[in-house]
N, C-alpha and C positions, 0 to 999 in steps of 0.2 A: 512496531505495532502492526498487527495484521487483523483484518476484519474477516470474520467467518460468515458463512451463509446464514447461520442461525441469527447472527446479529443483524444482518441485512433484512432477514424475514421479520424479525421483531420490530425493526425500524419501520418497515413498509406497512406492517399491521397498524401502527399508529397513524401513518400517513393516510392509509385507506380509511380509517375511522374518521379522521378530521375532514378529508375530502368528501366522504360519504355524508357526514352530518351537514356540511356546507351545501352539498348538492340537494339534500332533502329540504333544507330551509329555502334554498333558491327556487325549487320546484313548488313548494308549498305557498310561497308568496308570489308566484307567477313570474319570477325573474328569468326562469329557464324552463324550456319544454322538457317533457319526459325523454324525447329522442335525444336532445342535446345532453341530458344528464347521463343517459346510457352510453353515449359516445365518450363523454368525459371519464366515466368510470372505466370503460374499456381501454382508453388511452393510458390511464394511470396504471392499470394492471400490466399493460405491455411494457411500460417504462420500468415497473418494478421487476418484471422478468428479465429485462435487459440488464438492469443493475446486477441482478443475481448471476447472470451469465458472465458479466465482466469480472465480478468478484471471484467467481470460480476459476476463470482463466488466470487471474493474477495469483490466486492461491496455488495453481498448478505451476506457475513460473517461479514462485518464491524459493523452492529448494534449489533450483538451478542457479538463481542469482546468488543465494547464500553460499553455495558451493564455490562459485567463482570468486566471491569476496574472500572466502576462507583460504582459497589457494593462493591468492595474492598476498594476504597478510602473513602467510606461513613462509614466504620466501625469505632467504637470508637478508636480502637488501631491505625489505620492509621491516624486518626485525631490528636491523641496525638503525634504520631511521627512527623507529619507535624509541629505542634506547637512547639515541642521541637527543631526542626531543625532551628528555627528562632533565630538569635543571641541575640536579646534583650528580649527574653522570658524565664522565669523560671517557670516550671510546679511544682505546690505545691499541693499535694493530701490533701484534707480536710476530707475525710472519709476513713474508712478501704477499702471499695470497690474501691474508687478512687485510693488509694495507690496500690491496687492490679492491677488495670488497667495500672497505670504508670509503674509498674515493668514488666508487661507483654509486654508493648510497647517497653521497653528497650531491650528485648531479641531478 
């Protein structure tokens, strides 16, 4: 599962709406001054921008991480391990090199 910038933006719009409504009520009933409300809104906007930057950085790293995982799973040792993990399969080495690979996969 990967989160896109659009999903983060949609989520943050809901957060902004909820915090904005709460701030309006707090200012209206005198629980918060206008200056404090402005600071709270600015702080929330900065947090939302920070989350967007982090999601963008993770999205940039995902292809690299996926390429590394794919290269490891494509190795002969990983393939032998995967086949050996199946309950109905017995791996039988037919050549000395194959026997060597099976022993290496078992380690």
